[in-house]
C-alpha positions as CSV (number, residue, x, y, z in Angstrom):
1,M,-155.2,53.4,-115.3
2,A,-154.4,49.6,-116.4
3,D,-155.6,50.4,-119.9
4,S,-153.3,53.3,-120.3
5,K,-150.4,51.0,-119.2
6,E,-151.3,48.2,-121.6
7,D,-151.4,50.8,-124.3
8,K,-148.3,52.3,-123.7
9,L,-146.9,48.8,-123.5
10,T,-148.4,47.9,-126.9
11,D,-147.1,51.4,-128.3
12,L,-143.5,50.4,-127.3
13,L,-143.7,47.0,-128.7
14,A,-145.0,48.3,-132.0
15,I,-142.0,51.0,-132.0
16,E,-139.5,48.1,-131.5
17,E,-141.1,45.9,-133.8
18,A,-141.0,49.1,-136.3
19,Q,-137.3,49.7,-135.8
20,R,-136.4,46.0,-136.1
21,E,-138.3,46.0,-139.5
22,L,-136.6,49.3,-140.4
23,E,-132.8,47.7,-139.5
24,F,-133.8,44.7,-141.4
25,Q,-134.5,46.7,-144.6
26,V,-131.6,48.8,-144.3
27,N,-129.1,45.6,-143.9
28,K,-131.1,43.7,-146.7
29,R,-130.5,47.0,-148.8
30,N,-127.0,47.2,-148.2
31,N,-126.3,43.6,-148.8
32,Q,-127.7,43.8,-152.1
33,K,-125.6,46.9,-152.8
34,K,-122.6,45.0,-152.1
35,E,-123.5,41.7,-154.1
36,N,-124.4,44.4,-156.9
37,H,-121.2,46.4,-156.5
38,Y,-118.4,45.1,-159.3
39,E,-114.6,46.0,-158.4
40,F,-112.3,46.7,-161.7
41,N,-108.9,48.4,-160.9
42,M,-107.1,47.6,-164.2
43,T,-105.2,50.5,-166.3
44,P,-105.4,50.3,-170.2
45,K,-102.0,50.0,-170.2
46,E,-102.0,47.0,-167.6
47,L,-104.4,45.1,-169.8
48,Y,-102.6,46.0,-173.0
49,S,-99.4,44.4,-171.3
50,Y,-101.3,41.3,-170.3
51,L,-103.0,40.7,-173.6
52,S,-99.2,41.1,-175.2
53,E,-97.8,38.1,-173.2
54,S,-100.2,35.9,-175.4
55,V,-101.3,37.8,-178.3
56,I,-98.3,38.4,-180.5
57,G,-98.7,41.9,-183.1
58,Q,-102.1,43.3,-183.4
59,Q,-101.0,46.6,-181.5
60,E,-104.0,48.6,-182.7
61,A,-106.6,46.2,-181.7
62,K,-104.7,45.4,-178.3
63,Q,-104.7,49.1,-177.7
64,K,-108.4,50.0,-178.8
65,L,-109.7,47.1,-176.8
66,S,-107.8,47.5,-173.9
67,T,-109.0,51.1,-173.5
68,A,-112.6,50.2,-174.6
69,V,-112.9,47.7,-171.9
70,C,-111.2,49.3,-169.1
71,Y,-113.3,52.5,-169.3
72,H,-116.3,50.4,-169.6
73,Y,-115.8,48.4,-166.4
74,Q,-114.2,51.5,-164.7
75,N,-117.2,53.1,-165.0
76,L,-119.3,50.4,-163.8
77,S,-117.0,50.1,-160.6
78,T,-117.1,53.7,-160.1
79,N,-120.4,54.9,-160.8
80,G,-122.7,51.9,-161.1
81,H,-125.7,52.0,-163.4
82,E,-125.8,55.7,-162.8
83,R,-123.0,56.4,-165.4
84,R,-125.7,55.7,-168.1
85,S,-126.9,59.4,-167.8
86,S,-123.2,60.9,-169.0
87,T,-121.6,58.2,-170.9
88,H,-122.3,55.5,-173.8
89,K,-121.2,51.7,-173.8
90,N,-117.8,51.3,-175.6
91,N,-119.1,48.4,-178.0
92,V,-116.2,47.0,-180.3
93,L,-116.2,45.9,-183.7
94,L,-113.2,43.8,-184.8
95,I,-112.5,43.6,-188.5
96,G,-110.0,41.2,-189.8
97,P,-109.0,38.1,-191.9
98,T,-109.8,34.6,-190.4
99,G,-107.2,33.2,-188.1
100,C,-105.9,36.7,-187.1
101,G,-106.9,36.1,-183.5
102,K,-110.5,38.2,-182.8
103,T,-111.9,35.5,-180.9
104,Y,-108.8,34.7,-179.0
105,L,-108.1,38.4,-177.8
106,V,-111.8,38.4,-176.6
107,Q,-111.6,35.1,-174.7
108,K,-108.0,36.7,-172.7
109,I,-110.0,39.9,-172.0
110,A,-112.7,37.9,-170.5
111,Q,-110.4,35.9,-168.4
112,V,-108.7,38.9,-166.8
113,V,-111.8,41.0,-166.4
114,N,-113.4,37.9,-164.7
115,V,-116.8,38.2,-166.3
116,P,-118.9,35.5,-168.2
117,L,-118.1,35.2,-171.9
118,L,-120.7,34.3,-174.4
119,I,-119.3,33.5,-178.2
120,A,-122.0,33.2,-180.4
121,D,-122.5,33.0,-184.4
122,A,-124.5,35.7,-186.1
123,T,-125.7,33.3,-188.5
124,R,-127.6,31.4,-186.2
125,F,-130.2,34.4,-185.9
126,S,-133.3,35.6,-187.9
127,G,-135.3,38.7,-187.3
128,T,-138.5,36.9,-185.9
129,G,-137.0,33.5,-184.6
130,Y,-139.1,31.4,-187.0
131,V,-136.0,30.6,-189.0
132,G,-133.4,30.7,-186.4
133,D,-132.9,32.0,-182.9
134,N,-133.9,35.8,-182.3
135,V,-131.6,37.9,-180.7
136,D,-132.9,38.0,-177.3
137,S,-131.5,34.4,-177.0
138,L,-128.1,35.7,-176.8
139,V,-128.8,37.6,-173.3
140,H,-130.7,33.9,-172.4
141,D,-127.6,32.3,-172.9
142,L,-125.3,34.4,-171.1
143,V,-127.3,34.0,-168.3
144,L,-126.8,30.2,-168.6
145,K,-123.1,30.9,-168.8
146,S,-123.5,32.7,-165.5
147,N,-124.9,29.8,-163.6
148,G,-128.5,31.5,-163.7
149,D,-127.4,34.5,-161.9
150,F,-128.8,37.6,-163.5
151,N,-126.5,40.0,-161.9
152,V,-123.5,38.5,-162.8
153,A,-124.9,38.3,-166.6
154,S,-125.6,41.9,-166.5
155,K,-122.1,42.7,-166.3
156,G,-120.8,40.2,-169.0
157,I,-119.3,40.3,-172.6
158,I,-121.3,39.0,-175.6
159,Y,-119.0,38.3,-178.6
160,L,-121.0,38.3,-181.7
161,D,-118.8,36.3,-184.3
162,E,-119.4,36.5,-188.1
163,I,-121.3,39.9,-187.9
164,D,-120.4,40.5,-191.7
165,K,-122.8,37.3,-192.5
166,I,-125.7,39.5,-191.5
167,A,-125.1,42.4,-193.7
168,I,-128.2,43.5,-195.7
169,S,-128.2,41.6,-199.1
170,S,-128.4,43.8,-202.2
171,G,-130.4,40.9,-204.0
172,Q,-133.9,40.3,-204.5
173,G,-136.2,39.1,-201.9
174,R,-136.4,39.1,-197.9
175,D,-133.2,38.8,-196.5
176,V,-133.9,36.7,-193.0
177,S,-130.5,37.1,-191.5
178,G,-129.8,40.9,-192.6
179,R,-132.0,43.9,-192.0
180,D,-134.1,42.0,-189.3
181,V,-131.4,40.7,-187.3
182,Q,-129.7,44.0,-187.4
183,V,-132.8,45.7,-186.2
184,G,-133.3,43.4,-183.3
185,L,-129.7,44.0,-182.2
186,L,-130.0,47.7,-182.0
187,G,-132.0,47.6,-178.8
188,I,-129.8,45.3,-176.7
189,I,-126.6,46.3,-177.8
190,E,-127.3,50.0,-176.9
191,G,-128.9,49.3,-173.5
192,G,-131.5,51.3,-172.1
193,S,-134.2,48.6,-172.5
194,E,-134.6,45.3,-171.0
195,A,-134.4,41.6,-172.9
196,K,-137.2,39.4,-172.2
197,I,-136.3,35.9,-171.8
198,N,-137.8,32.5,-170.9
199,F,-135.9,31.3,-168.2
200,R,-136.9,27.9,-166.4
201,G,-140.2,28.5,-167.4
202,S,-141.0,31.6,-166.5
203,E,-140.5,35.0,-168.3
204,R,-138.0,37.2,-166.9
205,S,-136.2,40.5,-167.9
206,I,-132.7,41.6,-167.6
207,K,-131.2,45.0,-168.6
208,T,-128.5,45.0,-171.2
209,D,-127.3,48.3,-170.1
210,D,-123.9,46.9,-168.7
211,I,-123.5,44.0,-171.1
212,L,-120.3,44.8,-173.1
213,F,-120.9,43.8,-176.9
214,I,-117.9,42.6,-179.2
215,C,-118.7,42.0,-182.5
216,G,-116.4,40.4,-185.2
217,G,-116.0,39.7,-188.7
218,A,-113.5,38.6,-191.6
219,F,-115.8,41.0,-194.3
220,S,-113.9,39.0,-196.9
221,N,-115.8,41.2,-199.7
222,L,-114.8,44.3,-198.5
223,Y,-111.4,44.5,-199.6
224,S,-112.1,44.6,-203.4
225,S,-113.8,48.2,-202.9
226,L,-111.1,49.1,-200.6
227,R,-108.4,48.1,-202.9
228,G,-109.7,50.5,-205.9
229,N,-107.6,50.4,-208.7
230,H,-104.2,49.6,-206.6
231,V,-102.1,47.0,-208.3
232,V,-102.0,43.6,-206.5
233,D,-100.0,40.6,-206.7
234,P,-101.9,38.0,-208.2
235,H,-100.3,35.4,-206.1
236,K,-101.6,37.3,-202.9
237,K,-105.2,37.5,-203.4
238,S,-106.1,35.1,-200.4
239,E,-108.4,36.3,-197.4
240,F,-105.4,35.7,-195.4
241,D,-103.5,38.6,-197.0
242,D,-106.4,41.2,-197.2
243,G,-106.2,42.3,-193.6
244,E,-103.0,44.8,-194.8
245,Y,-105.7,46.5,-196.9
246,L,-107.7,47.8,-193.9
247,H,-104.8,49.8,-192.4
248,N,-104.1,51.7,-195.6
249,I,-107.5,53.8,-195.3
250,E,-108.9,56.2,-192.9
251,I,-111.6,55.1,-190.2
252,P,-114.6,57.6,-192.3
253,Q,-113.6,55.8,-195.2
254,L,-113.9,52.2,-194.0
255,I,-117.2,53.4,-192.0
256,E,-118.8,54.5,-195.4
257,S,-117.6,50.9,-197.1
258,L,-119.0,48.9,-194.2
259,K,-122.4,51.0,-194.8
260,K,-122.2,50.0,-198.4
261,Y,-121.5,46.4,-197.6
262,G,-124.9,46.0,-196.0
263,M,-124.2,47.4,-192.2
264,M,-127.1,49.5,-191.0
265,P,-125.6,53.2,-190.0
266,E,-127.7,52.7,-186.9
267,L,-125.9,49.6,-185.8
268,L,-122.6,50.9,-186.9
269,G,-123.4,53.9,-184.3
270,R,-124.0,51.8,-181.6
271,I,-120.6,50.2,-181.8
272,P,-118.6,53.2,-181.6
273,V,-114.7,51.6,-181.3
274,L,-113.5,50.0,-184.7
275,A,-110.3,48.2,-184.6
276,R,-108.6,46.4,-187.4
277,L,-106.3,43.4,-187.2
278,R,-103.6,42.3,-189.5
279,S,-103.4,38.8,-191.3
280,L,-100.4,36.8,-189.6
281,N,-97.2,36.3,-191.9
282,Q,-94.7,33.4,-191.6
283,D,-92.8,35.6,-189.0
284,D,-95.9,36.2,-186.9
285,L,-96.5,32.7,-186.7
286,K,-93.0,31.7,-185.8
287,R,-93.2,34.3,-183.0
288,I,-96.4,32.7,-181.5
289,L,-94.7,29.6,-181.2
290,I,-92.0,30.9,-179.5
291,E,-93.2,34.0,-177.5
292,S,-96.6,33.5,-176.6
293,S,-97.6,32.3,-173.2
294,D,-100.3,30.1,-174.6
295,S,-97.9,28.8,-177.1
296,V,-99.0,25.3,-178.7
297,I,-95.6,24.2,-178.0
298,K,-95.8,24.2,-174.3
299,K,-99.0,22.1,-174.5
300,Y,-96.8,19.3,-176.4
301,Q,-94.1,19.5,-174.1
302,K,-96.0,18.9,-171.1
303,D,-97.7,16.0,-172.9
304,F,-94.3,14.5,-173.6
305,A,-93.3,15.0,-170.0
306,S,-96.1,13.4,-168.7
307,Y,-94.5,10.0,-169.8
308,G,-91.0,11.1,-169.0
309,I,-89.9,12.4,-172.1
310,T,-88.4,15.8,-172.6
311,A,-89.3,17.3,-175.8
312,N,-86.8,20.1,-177.2
313,F,-87.9,22.3,-180.2
314,L,-85.2,23.4,-182.5
315,E,-85.2,26.3,-184.5
316,S,-85.8,24.6,-187.4
317,A,-88.9,22.9,-186.2
318,Y,-90.3,26.3,-185.5
319,D,-89.6,27.2,-188.9
320,S,-91.3,24.5,-190.6
321,I,-94.3,24.6,-188.5
322,A,-94.7,28.4,-188.9
323,S,-94.3,27.6,-192.9
324,K,-96.7,24.8,-193.4
325,A,-99.5,26.7,-190.9
326,Y,-98.9,30.2,-193.4
327,H,-99.3,28.1,-196.5
328,R,-102.5,26.3,-195.0
329,N,-104.1,29.9,-195.1
330,M,-105.5,29.3,-191.7
331,G,-103.8,32.0,-189.5
332,A,-102.8,30.9,-185.6
333,R,-105.6,28.2,-185.9
334,G,-103.3,26.2,-188.3
335,L,-100.3,25.9,-185.9
336,G,-102.1,23.5,-183.7
337,A,-103.1,21.3,-186.7
338,V,-99.7,21.3,-188.0
339,V,-98.1,20.4,-184.6
340,E,-100.6,17.7,-183.9
341,E,-100.1,16.1,-187.5
342,S,-96.3,16.1,-187.2
343,L,-96.0,14.8,-183.6
344,T,-98.7,12.0,-183.5
345,P,-96.5,9.3,-184.3
346,L,-93.7,10.4,-181.8
347,K,-96.4,10.5,-178.9
348,F,-97.9,7.5,-180.3
349,H,-94.6,5.2,-180.4
350,L,-92.1,6.7,-177.9
351,P,-93.8,6.1,-174.6
352,G,-92.6,2.6,-173.3
353,T,-89.4,2.5,-175.2
354,G,-87.3,4.0,-172.5
355,I,-86.7,7.1,-174.3
356,D,-86.7,10.2,-172.4
357,Y,-85.4,13.0,-174.6
358,V,-86.3,13.6,-178.2
359,E,-85.2,16.6,-180.4
360,I,-87.8,18.3,-182.8
361,T,-86.2,19.3,-186.1
362,S,-87.5,20.2,-189.4
363,E,-87.2,16.9,-190.5
364,T,-89.9,15.8,-187.5
365,I,-92.2,18.0,-189.1
366,D,-91.7,17.6,-192.7
367,N,-91.2,13.6,-192.4
368,S,-92.8,12.6,-189.2
369,L,-93.4,9.0,-189.0
370,E,-89.6,8.3,-190.9
371,N,-88.1,10.4,-188.3
372,T,-89.9,8.6,-185.5
373,L,-88.6,5.3,-186.8
374,K,-85.1,6.5,-187.0
375,V,-85.3,8.2,-183.3
376,I,-86.2,4.9,-182.1
377,E,-83.7,3.0,-184.3
378,N,-81.2,5.2,-183.1
379,F,-81.8,4.6,-179.2
380,K,-81.7,1.0,-179.9
381,T,-78.5,1.2,-181.3
382,K,-77.0,3.2,-178.7
383,L,-78.4,0.8,-176.1
384,G,-77.0,-2.0,-177.6
385,E,-73.7,-0.6,-177.8
386,V,-73.9,0.4,-173.8
387,K,-74.8,-3.2,-173.2
388,Q,-71.8,-4.5,-175.0
């Protein structure tokens, strides 16, 4: 009789232990679901509006990027990994001349979507890794950008710049940065496979299903074939102006030209969204200075303000900065260089002089040192008059 009671007690304890273990496993699974769940609630129009605050022009690229990114992350937020059975990834190819804002657009998107962003140069890769990195190192570096969190990295963005530099060469010999690299990219760009990486001394794997790939390139040599027999102004044959030619042809013709350029059809098929960016003219550069929320002018105004100096940029200054940057053929990147070069004398000499207000004019931009000395001299003259 005693043995029977002990057996029942043992059975009850075993049942309770099994219930506790089941509750633990259920809670563990629910917590994992919460950790893996990604929230996204932005519409394409909202993302477009956000980009337009800092990116001037480039309507086509902003619209296509906004649509591709929003649907990628909305599907991920709503359906998780199950969405792969009915949808494909909206990987993007950005084509446009140097300095038109390709990288900047991607950076702004990663900020608002709040996912890790890896910016990599396609020229660093080889097909095997003997000459350069292999393509799996992209995923490894994205994990590093995510502070070692594989779950966060699996939802990130990889921006592969200078994709045009791995076009298959039509010359003789093995093209280590051409076909082999493109073949290596096929698997990880589309997803459906796992990238094997060596992370902190051990081999790990990570699914690339939900990593969004955005590729960018200038494709400079592509323009000659697109121009055909068009008559071109001999003074406008720079890469800076060639972005306009991209917008004069249909997408199917552009895709065929990309294939002839050396991009594998299989790779192009895995990048369904193709967005073209225009070159920036002088008016565009001026608008960036005045209208962009990230205008370099605001940075320099803050620099001066840290020393108690108010810097007021006049219209003529914007014109001169935009003109200089445009003729350097550097696109938007040239704006910062021109402003820094022009304002360095003022930034060096004004602090400590007692000057608390300065107007930046075209004379400041075109003759920076002479203008700086003139500003200081005028201030001393006025100061002397006040003392008298």
